[in-house]
N, C-alpha and C positions, 0 to 999 in steps of 0.2 A: 198700469200694464199696457199702455197704448202700443208700445214696441211689440207686445205679442200678438196684437191683432192689427197689424198694419193694413192688410188687404186680404180678401179672400184668395185673390190671385197669387200673393206671396206664399200663403199657406200651400196651395195647390203646387206650386213651384217646388217647395221645399220637399213635399211628399214624393212629387214625381220624381226628383233627382236621387231620394233616398232608395225608391222602389225599384228603379231602373236597373237591370242586372249589368247593362253597359256603363253605368255611372262610375268612373274611375275612383272617386274619392270614397263612394259608398263600398265598392269592392274592397278597397284597401282596408278601411275600417273594419269591415266584416272578417276579413281574413286574418287581421292582427288580432281581433277579439277571439276568433276561433281558435287560433293557435294558443293563446293564453288559456283558454278554456280546457283545451285538450291537455297541455303540459301541467296545469295545476289540478284539475280535477279528475282527467281520464288517461293518466300518462301509461296505461297498460295499452291504449289504443293508438299511440302516437304514430305507430308504422302502419295504420290502417287507412288507406286512401278512401275507401268508401265511408268509414266514420268521420273522416275529416270533412269529406263533402256534405253529409248530413248535418253536422254541427255548424258548419259554415252556413248553409241553407236556414237553419233555425236562427242563427244570429242575424242574417240578412233580413229575415221577416221581423225580427224583434226591432232592429235598426230602423226598418220602414215604420213600424208602429211607433217608435220614439219620435221621428221626425214628424210624423202626423200629429202626435201629441203636443210636441214643443212648438209647431207651428200653427196650431188651431187656436188656443187659449189657454189662459192660466188655469182654467178650471179642468183642463184635461182633454183629451182627444179621443180617437177610436182605439180599441184595443181588439185584437184578433184572439178571443178566447179559444177557437178551434186549434189554432197553432200552438197555443200555450198547453192546451190539453193534450194534443198530439205529441208533444215534446215529452211531458211526464210519462205518457204511456209507453212511448218508445223506449226510454231509459228503464222502465220496469221489465219491458219485454227483454231488453239486453242484460238484465240481471243486476242492474246498478241499484244502490240503495237511495231511499227517498232523501238522504243528506245531499247526494250529488246534484239532485235537482236544484236545491237552494243554492249550493256553492256555484253552480254552473251559471245561474242567473247574476249573482253578484260579482264573481269575477268578470263576467261578460261586461257588466255595466262599468265596473271600474276601468278596466282596459277601454271601452268605448269612449268614456268621458275624458280619460287621459289623451286618447288619440285625437278627439274632437278638438280639445282645448290646444294641443300642438298644432293643429290645422287652421287654428283662428276661427273656430266655430263656424267652419264651412256650411253654407247653405241657410244661414239664419238672416242673411242680409238681402234685400231685394237687388235685382239686376240694376246696374248703372251704366253710364256710357263708357266708362273705362273698365268695367267688369262685366261684360255682356252676359256671363253665365252665372254671376252672383256667387263665384267661389272664392273671392279674396278673404271674405269674413272680416273686413275692417269695419271699425264703428260699432261693435257689439258692446252694448253698455254691461255694467256689473248688474243691473236690475234684470236684464234680459238672461244673462247667465245664470244668475240665481234662479229665476223662474224655469229655465230649462233644466237645470239640476233637479229642482224639486219635481218637476213633472216626470222626469226620467226615474227618480227613486220610487214615485207612486207606481209607475207603470212597471217596474221591475218587481215591487212588493205585490202588485195584483198578478203578474205572470207567474211568480214563485209559488203563489198561493193555489192559483188554477192549476199549474203543472204537478204541484205536490198532491192535490186532491185526485187528480186523474192518475197519479202513480199509485196512490192507495188502492184506488178502485180496480186498477188493472192487476195490482197484486193480489187482491182478494180473489179476483177471477182465476188467476193463475194458480192460486192454492186449491181452489174449489175444484178445478179441472185436473189436478195433479201435476201441472207443470213445474211448479216449485219443487215438490217431492222429486220428480225425475231428475231436476237439476241437482238437487242435494245428493241423490243416490250417485249419479255420475261422478260428482266431485269426490265423493268418499271412494270411490273405486280408483279414480285417478291419483289421488294421494295416498293410497294404499291402506286405508282405513278398512275397506272391505274387499277381502280377497276370496272369499267362499261363493260358490254358484249355488243358488237355492231356487226353488219354483217360485217363491214369493218375490224374489229379485226380478225374475222374468215378467211377472204379472205386473209389478209396479212401474217397470220401465216399458211394458208393452214392447219388448224386445228380448230375444232369445240369445243368453250369453254362451251356450255350449258350442257354437259354431265357429266359423272363421270370419274374421271382422276386417274391414277396411275402415279407416278414419278419413274423413274428408273435412278440412277446416275451409270454411267459406267466409270470404271478406265481403260481405253484403248488408245493404241497410235493409232491417226488417226480415221477419219470418219468410214472408211470401216469396221473396227472391231466392233466399238461401234454401227453402224447400224446393223451389223449382230446380236449382242446380243440382241438389241431392237427388231428385227423382230422375233426372238425365242420367246420373251416374249409376242408379239403381238399374234402369232399363238397360243400360249398355252392359251391365255385369249379370244381370238376371238375379240380383239379390233377393231374397225372400223377406228379409227384415229391413227396416228403416228407422233410425232414431236421430232426432236433431235437438240439441239444447243450445241455449246461449251461455258462454262461458267468457267472463271477462278478460281472462288472460290470453284466449284464443279464438275471440270472435265466436262465430257461429260453429259448433262442432257437431259433425254428423257422422253417424256410423252406417255401415252397410253390413248386414249379417248373411252369411252363406252356409249352407249345410254341407257343401262340398269344397274340395280344393278349387282355386280359380285358375283358369289358364292364362298363359300370355296374351292370348288374344283377347280375352276379356278385359284384361288390364289395359290393353291398348286402345280398345273401343271406349273404355272409360276415360281415358286421357283425352281423347279426341272430343268425346261429348262434353267434358268439362271445360276444355279450350273454347269450345263454342258458346259457352254461357255468356262471356264477357265478363266474368268475375275472377278475381285472384282466388285460386285454390291450392291446397297442399294436401297429399295424400300419403298415409302411412299405412303399412301392411302390405299384404294379409297376414294376420296373426290370430292364433286360436286362443278360446276361452277366455276367462275373466282377465288373466294377465296379458293375453294378446290384445284384449280391448284396450288396456292401459298403454301397452307398448306401441300399438298402431298409433295412438295419440300422440305419444312422445316422439316417435318418427315423423310424423306429419309437422309437429310443432318445431322440430330440428331443421327441416327443409325450409319450412316457412321463414325462420330467422335467417337463413342464408340468402333470401332473396335480394337484398339490398346489395350483396357483392357479386352476384352471378352476372355473366356477361350477357347470357341469353334472356330475352324479355319474354319469358313464358308465362301464361296465364295460370297453367297447371303445374306444379312442381311435384314429382313422385319420388319418395324415399328409394324405392326400387332402383330408380335411374341414377340416384345421387348418394348412395349409401357410403360409397369410399370417399367421396368428396364431403361428406358431412362429417368424417373422422378427420380428414386432412385439413379442413378449414376450420377446426376449432381454434386454430390460431392463424388467422388470416395474414398478419404480418410475416410471421414464421415461414407459413407455406409460400408466401410470395417470394421471400428471400431464398428459399431452397429451389424453387422452380427457376427463377432468375439466374442462380448461381450454376445450374445445371445445363440450362438451355442458351444461356448467353444471348448472342444476337439473334437466335432464332425466335425470341420473345417479340421482335419488330412487329407492329402493327401494319404489316404490308401484305398484299395478296400473294407475293412470292413466299414470304416467310410462313405464311398460313399454309400454303399448298406442301411446303417442305415439312411443317409439323404433321399435317394429316398423314402424309406419305410415311413418315418416320414412326407414327403411331400405328398405321396399319401393318408395316412391315415387323416391327417389334413385338406386336400382338400375335401375328400369324406365323413369324418366322420364315415367310416365304415371299419372294418377290412376285411370283405368279399370282399368288392369292391376293396381295396387296394391290397388284395391278387390276385384278378383277374386281375387288371391292371399290376402287376408285374409279374404276372405268377408263383407265389410261393404259398405253402400252408398256410392256415390261421395261423397255429401255428407258421411258420417262421415270419410273420408278428409281431406276439405277442412277440415272443423272442428278435426281433430287436427293439420292442418299449420298452421293458423292459430296453435293453442296453441303449436306449436313456435316459430313466428316471434315470439310475445310474449317467448319466453325468449331466443332466439338473435339477434333482430333481423331485420327484414325483408330485409336483404341476405344472409341466410346461404346462399342458393344460389350465391353466389359462391365458397363453400368447399366445394363438393360433394365433392371428394376427401378432404378433410380429415375432413369430418363422416362420409363412408362408413367411413374408416378408424377413427374414434374409436367408431362404433356396432359395427364388428366387434370391437374391444376390450372394449367394454362387453358385448357378448354373451358374450364368452370368461370375462371376470372377474365376480366378484360386485359387484352394484350397490351394495351397501354400501361397499366399499373405494373405488369412484369417488366416491361421494356425499360421503364424508369428505374426499377430495382437492379436490372441488369447492368445499366450504364453505371450507377453508383456503385455496384460491385466491381466493375472493371476499373473504376477510378482508384478503389481501394487495393486492387490486386495487379501490381505491375507486371505480372507474367501474361496478363490478358491485354495489356494496352496495345499491343501490336496485332492482335487478332483482326483479320479482315472482316469488314462487315459484308459478308458475302451474300446476304439475302436481300440486299436493296434491289428495287426494281430497276 
């Protein structure tokens, strides 16, 4: 086993490169392994940036421990029991079963070893004159690879064992504290198994179901950050009740209970407060009673699922702002084709096209050039000129399709203009009657 103990300096070099967050090869391995773990073990969280960051962090720590172990000796190296236990507790807190702990470790190991082998066992060879950073990986013997693999297996077994124990301990605490019971009750409400409001339900949840509810989905790592975001929303709206549970399908799910109707001003304050938390949130409601509790969650989930196609990079998405879009975008390709066909070249991603679209939307919504000019902060003549430009593209009878144009403009506002413009160009190619249309909205 001489190759496993070449020098203490080499061991430190391997460990240093594996632990350093700026090490390109370690970052690539950690990212690839994290993606595999999420796709195979936690597919419900594949669209959660916060979850991906946390999984990658744990993978990187495990990679550093593996490099330390493999670079130290065949007898093993150092292991970070604290990180292993933290991982198990975190998954228990998120509501994942103990089986996922073991699966995550073994999927991560498989992907890491595959990547390491493809990279030529980077970091296992001391620096040389032609490889000053020791990254080439050439000259690694079969004996060394066998020892590395064995040490990695031992480390994974130890990590899975520690994390599983921590998961079991945390789960027991959650059961004792009522956390598991609250999560189970919320799940029963959301899937329709529990529809009646009783005093015992309020007591078990620590939350009154008779009022008006807002649901806030929070994409955050750990209860502390999710709780902080929900508290800010509570302060902004003056909610009397607050409930937070981890739901695997929708990350952290929080509810705010109000005894009275909520004002538009309160909702606006809540939106601003959530945008200031630095986390992705989605809000549904307000809705009343047990059915409203469930419906508010459904609404929040619907707008959260729209995030990947929306043009605006908003931290907080509110169903009240996007209710129509949530219906229109159930079929994104169909909605895109519809808007592109209606707006034609007005879908162009140019400042002038954007101004014409906004003017057209304001005028169609209000029916008045004076009101549109006031809303846009421009002169009435400017509104007239922009509407004339719209008519050049859409045809002078475009006002006969007021409802269709308003719908198309709402879709265009929600989606990225580039997507619609590509669809409009394709539609023009298929429609000979439009080939001679002037691209009147170019800068």
